[in-house]
Steps between C-alpha positions, in 0.01 A plus 500: 500500500655827389526770764355833376779680688755326276322471165345713231473448122816704434712286734354164392721256305485551125302248296605339170309761300704780662841345430554643154830693529764366263874567510440787255270671751756465779782628279284797392408564863866524592585718201222734610626514858872514418485773235400762756641818646604354842685216324669759278601689813668191646787495253512875445508547877809282514665734249418778744677299773819486292481178298593481135239398243622140490522466877146631549345278231671185630398576860134526398514184287668295775246612758212389279653162419523443876144608579360280222577194716259580790257639240470158334506304826215699655314535170478120483245503784266733313514297180450167678236590758335810345530712816622860545788606725269616781358146525831317445658663807231342720680167460810637673381789720157359593149603404520811723875554491490530121373854548852606611680421171192616309513843664879523453468427128196727464671802656804461275264478203329819615839672502573383148151590383559851632843527332359394164203736536738787575707416191188486284379832637836661428485370143152646453607834648812515280296413192244771572774753577667433164170537317427843650863609538504556876643351819196374688666361811442799726669601826549230769207468739558489878550148641455336159812648338349492148325765291125526454537399134691187599236412756219543248690292241547224759130504592393507133705193419373335818146551375574361151622173650176443690332401173734204464474415870135417442556287190699214651785274384373425150524866401847520653619198302366649177653842574843346564481287184401795278748754637811276530615543134448877513711531815787308342485724192516819710803368695679426172415847371632667817828308478525595131465867591753473786766336285452754220505802732808377686695439179487119504544223755870574548467804730222322693661163566853636543400719795669341807329438830566723797679209672810488277831633636477875511119495478264674740434171688830316459503155661132506602356273230421198719353721770248620240462177300380265775219719640408587141473131410282444807282791389470357148379171647272691734337683209311186393500339847146632520384300196701198613255476789168565331578341163237231582243778446587461130623142465167374639365582153774306317394236249788281616812504716708518182322819391580691818863381511572569132312830489672637810845381396463671163331811631697594813884476485543566125264798500651646819841465338382682188323779688811541717717526189267756343490694825877514556569593138249785516605619846871484409416697187345777711837541673660560159215719372396699810798456732296314765339158545124541453362179649129597484357434149208735561742785572706401195194494273414851614842620380458364148331669207264402221223241473713226654466649847121499471497137390747403771302665780174352372650150498645558848149583621340190347794286608470621858132408516552146369809432712359658814180300504662169406804522728350680799124526518422133431704377798380760748137455393519125571692559823253753639214272394653215699484707821119490499374301198135541595521880488793581269485391138783522248370836375459637852857394577608692191326813626673467838833485317414812300423697817813390689723589203400865545566503874860372474613798284699282254693789344720507812626148417638625167682811620839337427635191328669392825175521696314310228754218472646455849217610732180408316609194298745369759262566788202308375731229367607445861133468596382272219806275468415306820142444378633355174731271698211372712279440196773304318585293809136423574394414146807312377677363811218441749207418269679386183262715288189332643229711667153424633330784313161458669665533843633843401141628507401344837583681826506171693687299239852368470653848479351633821819429701463696828197723483556551128869594538806285428769583761771352276423751225500792744835399649652449156367834378644685800831317464523610135404864556681597820863467377426753225309750713800695643653542153172622354460759778856621443438545126149644526575746783879539529483808722286322759685166492861601435616276785418180313826331411646369176415131566128579488541703183690212342214263584248739347699492178368143459158568654276300264740204480561486875133536587393228256775255603451540877119478484513198269743313725324587826154412367615170350672406828200588716255313274726196462317181588153650506243319289383753241148514362502320169299580192514409135 
C-alpha cells in the first residue's frame, strides 16, 4: 500500500510507455546543457586565474571524464527501476531521512537556477540596450548592488521561464533537441571571429600561462590546478546525483550510457576549447581576459551580436530548466508529495532563486570557481559516495521499489532515518568545512591553517571517498531489501 506522504504521480516509477528516450535524446540533452554560459565561464575563468589556453581546456576535459563515472553509476538506478533521485535516496537515507539529501540538492539547484536566470536577464538587457543605443543597467541599488535595469531584466527573464516550468519534461526534451545544433553553430562562429580578430591561432595559443618562470604567478600552477579540477568535477556533481530524474525515461541501459558518454566529456572538451580560444583572443584584442560571453557580445558590432545574445537567451532557458529546475522540482515535491506537485516544486525554485541574489556569486571568477563550485562539491560529494555504496556495494543494484513508497517498509530504518547514512554524510562533509570557511570568508577565518586548505583542494574527492567507505563499512553484513 503506497503511503500518500511518499507518493504522487510525478514521483511514481515510470512505465514502459514513458521510457522512450534514446541515446540521441540523451546526447542532445547534454549538448543543450553543456553549450551554456556557465560552462563557457568554467574554462574562461581558468584563463582569468592564470592558465594558458591548453591548460584550461585540459583541466575542464579531465574533470568531466572523472565525473562521468558517478554519473553512469547513479544513472543506472533510474534506467533500471524508473525512479527519480528524490525516491532513490530513500534506500540509503530512509523514507524520512531522504529529505536531507533532497533539500541539499534542491538548494544547490536553486542557486544554479538563479545564476542562469541572471545571465539570461543580462543578455536580454544587453540586447535591448544595443537596439536602442543606450546603457540600461542603471545605478546600483542599496543592498542589492545592481541597477534597476539589471533587476528588471532579471525579473523579465524569470517570468519568461515560467511558461516552460508549466509544460513539463517533454517540452524540455524537445527544446534541447531543437536548439542543440544552433548552439554549436554559434560557438563555431564566435571562435571564427576570435581567431580572425586576433590575427590567427598563433598569438592565442602561444600566450604563456602566468605560472611560467617570470610570470605573475610563477610556481603556483599546482596550487591552482587541483582546486580547479575539483571545481570542474563539482560543476556537474549536481547532475551526477539527480541524473536518475532523466535516465528513468531511458529506453534501455545502453541508451543512457552511450548518450551520456557521447554528450558529456566530448562536448565539455569542445566548449572549453572554444571558450579558451575566445577568451585568450580577448587578451590579444582588448588587452584583458573577458571571461563573460554576455559582456563580450556587448562589445562586438553588427548583426552577429544580436544573433549571439538571442541564442544565449534561448540557450539559458533550455539549460536552466533541464539542469536545475527539473531536479529541484522533484526534490521539493518529495518533501510533501500530497501537497507539492512537480509544477509547484518548480514555482518554489523560481521564488528562492530571487531571494539568493545570484549576481553576487558571479562577481569574480575566483568566487565562482573556488567558493561556489568547490563549496557545493564538498556538500554533494558525500551524497554521491553514499548512493554509489548503497546501490552497488550493499544492494548490488537490486531495490524493492514498492518499499520506497511505504513509510513502514524495508527502508524505514529507525523512525524513517538511516543512522549509517547520517554518520557517513557527516564524516564526508566535516573535513572540508574548515577549508570552505577559510576560502568563503578569509577575513573571518584567517586562523585556519594550511592543512585544512589542502584538504579542501580535494573537497569532492575526499567527501565522496570517505562517505562511501564509512557507509559501506557501517552497512556491512546487513540484509538489504531485495527487488527485481
